[in-house]
C-alpha positions in Angstrom: -8.3 19.6 -27.1 -9.1 22.1 -30.1 -9.7 18.7 -32.6 -7.4 19.7 -35.0 -5.7 16.3 -35.4 -2.9 15.3 -37.7 -2.5 11.6 -37.2 0.7 11.7 -37.9 2.7 8.1 -38.8 -0.1 5.8 -39.2 0.4 4.7 -42.7 1.9 1.4 -44.1 5.4 3.4 -44.8 5.4 4.5 -40.9 4.3 0.6 -40.3 7.7 -0.5 -42.3 9.8 1.9 -40.8 9.2 0.7 -37.0 8.8 -3.0 -37.9 12.3 -3.7 -36.9 12.7 -1.6 -34.2 11.3 1.3 -32.0 11.9 4.7 -30.0 9.0 5.3 -28.5 9.4 9.0 -27.1 7.1 8.3 -23.9 5.9 5.8 -21.7 2.0 6.5 -20.5 0.3 4.4 -18.1 -3.1 5.0 -18.0 -6.6 3.3 -17.3 -8.6 0.7 -19.0 -11.4 3.4 -19.9 -12.4 3.5 -23.3 -13.1 7.1 -23.5 -9.3 7.3 -22.4 -6.9 6.1 -25.3 -3.7 7.8 -25.2 -2.5 7.2 -28.6 -5.9 9.3 -29.6 -6.0 11.6 -26.8 -2.3 12.9 -27.6 -2.8 12.3 -31.6 0.2 10.1 -32.0 1.7 7.3 -34.6 2.7 4.0 -34.6 6.2 3.8 -32.6 5.7 6.8 -30.8 4.6 5.5 -27.2 4.6 2.3 -24.7 1.4 2.3 -23.4 0.1 0.3 -20.1 -3.6 0.5 -19.1 -4.8 -0.8 -15.8 -7.8 0.1 -14.1 -7.5 3.1 -12.3 -3.4 3.3 -13.0 -3.1 0.2 -10.3 0.5 -0.9 -10.6 1.9 -4.5 -9.6 5.2 -5.7 -10.3 4.7 -6.6 -13.8 3.1 -3.7 -14.4 5.7 -1.5 -13.0 8.6 -4.0 -15.1 6.3 -2.7 -18.1 6.8 1.1 -17.6 10.7 0.4 -16.8 11.0 -0.9 -20.2 11.4 2.1 -22.0 13.5 3.9 -20.1 15.7 1.3 -18.7 16.2 -0.2 -22.7 16.0 2.5 -25.0 16.5 5.8 -23.1 12.5 7.1 -23.4 12.6 10.0 -21.5 8.8 10.4 -20.3 6.7 8.6 -18.1 3.2 10.0 -17.5 0.8 8.6 -15.0 -2.7 9.6 -16.6 -5.6 9.7 -14.6 -9.1 10.8 -15.5 -12.4 12.2 -14.6 -15.0 10.0 -13.9 -13.1 6.9 -13.2 -15.1 4.0 -12.8 -12.5 1.8 -11.5 -11.6 4.4 -9.1 -15.4 4.8 -8.3 -16.0 1.3 -7.5 -13.0 0.9 -5.3 -13.9 4.4 -3.6 -17.3 2.8 -2.9 -16.0 -1.1 -2.0 -13.5 0.7 0.7 -16.1 3.1 1.8 -18.7 0.7 2.3 -16.3 -2.2 3.8 -17.9 -4.6 0.5 -15.3 -6.5 -1.6 -15.6 -6.4 -5.2 -15.6 -10.0 -6.7 -13.0 -12.1 -8.4 -9.7 -10.3 -9.1 -10.8 -6.7 -8.9 -10.3 -6.7 -5.5 -6.9 -6.4 -6.2 -7.6 -3.0 -7.8 -9.2 -1.9 -4.5 -6.3 -3.3 -2.8 -3.7 -1.1 -5.2 -5.6 1.7 -4.7 -6.2 1.8 -0.9 -2.9 4.7 -0.3 -5.2 6.9 -2.8 -8.7 5.8 -0.6 -7.1 7.2 2.3 -5.4 10.2 1.1 -9.0 11.4 -0.4 -10.5 10.5 3.1 -7.9 12.7 4.7 -8.4 15.7 2.1 -12.1 15.5 2.1 -13.2 17.6 -0.9 -17.0 18.1 -2.5 -16.2 14.8 -5.1 -14.0 12.5 -3.1 -14.0 9.8 -6.0 -12.5 12.8 -8.1 -10.2 13.6 -5.1 -8.9 10.0 -5.0 -8.6 9.7 -8.6 -5.9 12.8 -8.8 -4.3 11.1 -5.2 -4.0 8.0 -7.4 -2.4 9.4 -10.3 0.5 11.5 -8.1 0.8 8.5 -5.6 1.8 6.5 -8.7 4.2 8.6 -10.4 5.5 9.6 -6.9 6.5 5.9 -6.6 7.7 5.2 -10.2 9.9 8.6 -9.6 11.3 7.2 -6.3 11.4 3.6 -7.8 15.3 2.2 -7.2 15.6 1.4 -11.5 14.0 5.1 -12.2 15.3 7.1 -9.8 18.7 7.6 -10.9 17.5 8.2 -14.5 15.3 11.2 -12.6 17.8 12.6 -10.7 20.1 12.8 -13.7 17.3 14.6 -16.0 17.2 11.9 -18.2 13.5 10.7 -17.4 10.8 12.9 -16.4 8.2 11.0 -14.1 4.8 13.2 -15.0 1.6 12.4 -13.2 -1.6 14.1 -15.1 -5.3 14.3 -15.5 -7.9 14.0 -18.5 -10.7 16.1 -18.2 -13.7 14.1 -20.0 -15.4 17.4 -20.3 -12.8 19.4 -22.1 -10.3 17.5 -23.3 -7.5 18.8 -21.1 -4.5 17.1 -19.6 -3.0 18.9 -16.6 -0.2 18.4 -15.4 -0.3 17.4 -11.7 3.0 16.8 -10.7 6.3 16.0 -11.9 7.0 18.7 -14.8 10.7 18.8 -16.0 12.0 22.2 -14.9 
């Protein structure tokens, strides 16, 4: 948030260090939005994060498997679902669902994946239903991952935290919405 960036672990020595194996401290499922690159937002370096990016943090089996990879193979202790302000994918899905007009091509798969968040946003109301939907998508996806048959035992043991968070494009602040470890 402050702009005090350290750019750690981005030099040739770090590349050589992680060339043979990796032990990222976190896995982040984020949006494809070009303004929200997790490695830059969190000022991390090579080998620090597993990063999966999909439109609106939409999750299907391949994405879920990718999220599971770190915690299940190398004990990565953190999974973060990171949504953000003014998400274009969420806005497009919201408009498609509200107007009953499907999006072209495979974009409709994103709309289908975001339907539960849309339904929650409609129930909750609020001044900005798209932002409500974006936040709902984060909390629903994090809850689904937290209760996933393979991740839930790790969460129950306390060796994995699955956190839902929301990034403000305006301020650079990341707000934890759900799943913060106690």
